[in-house]
C-alpha positions as CSV (number, residue, x, y, z in Angstrom):
1,M,132.2,155.5,-42.8
2,Y,136.0,155.4,-41.6
3,W,136.7,157.6,-38.8
4,R,140.3,158.3,-37.6
5,G,141.1,161.3,-34.8
6,N,143.8,161.5,-32.2
7,S,143.0,162.0,-28.9
8,T,142.1,164.9,-28.5
9,A,139.4,164.7,-31.1
10,R,138.2,161.6,-28.9
11,L,137.6,163.2,-25.5
12,V,135.9,166.1,-27.2
13,L,133.4,163.5,-29.3
14,E,133.6,161.1,-25.3
15,L,132.4,164.2,-24.1
16,T,129.9,165.2,-26.3
17,V,128.6,161.8,-26.3
18,R,127.8,162.5,-22.1
19,G,126.0,165.3,-23.0
20,C,128.7,167.9,-22.2
21,T,128.8,171.5,-23.4
22,R,131.2,172.5,-26.3
23,A,132.0,174.9,-23.1
24,D,132.3,171.8,-20.9
25,A,134.7,170.3,-23.7
26,V,136.6,173.4,-24.2
27,D,137.3,173.6,-20.2
28,R,138.2,170.0,-19.7
29,L,140.9,170.4,-23.0
30,E,142.7,174.1,-21.6
31,R,143.0,172.1,-18.0
32,E,144.2,169.2,-19.0
33,H,146.6,171.2,-22.0
34,G,146.7,174.3,-21.1
35,P,145.4,177.6,-22.7
36,S,145.2,178.0,-26.6
37,A,144.6,180.8,-28.4
38,G,142.0,178.1,-31.2
39,V,140.9,175.8,-28.9
40,R,137.2,176.9,-28.6
41,D,137.5,177.7,-33.1
42,D,138.5,174.0,-33.1
43,V,136.4,172.5,-30.7
44,R,133.3,174.4,-32.6
45,G,135.0,173.1,-36.1
46,L,135.7,169.3,-34.9
47,L,131.6,169.3,-33.5
48,A,130.4,171.0,-37.0
49,V,132.2,167.8,-38.9
50,L,130.7,165.5,-36.6
51,I,127.3,167.2,-36.6
52,K,127.2,167.0,-40.4
53,A,128.2,164.0,-40.6
54,R,125.3,162.7,-38.5
55,I,127.5,161.4,-36.0
56,V,126.6,163.8,-33.3
57,K,123.4,166.0,-33.1
58,R,123.2,169.5,-32.3
59,S,121.8,170.4,-29.1
60,A,118.6,172.3,-29.1
């Protein structure tokens, strides 16, 4: 399966692989790009897609 994502999606994936939480990813994005009303939902949605595709696993 081929995946293509933007630099923000790549950062979230890299942080997840390193063991960071969803909240860690949101904090990092807000530090780098400023607060955004939709960033939490966007990160949650991206991780849901990655989990469904078995690219990452849900943490226990």
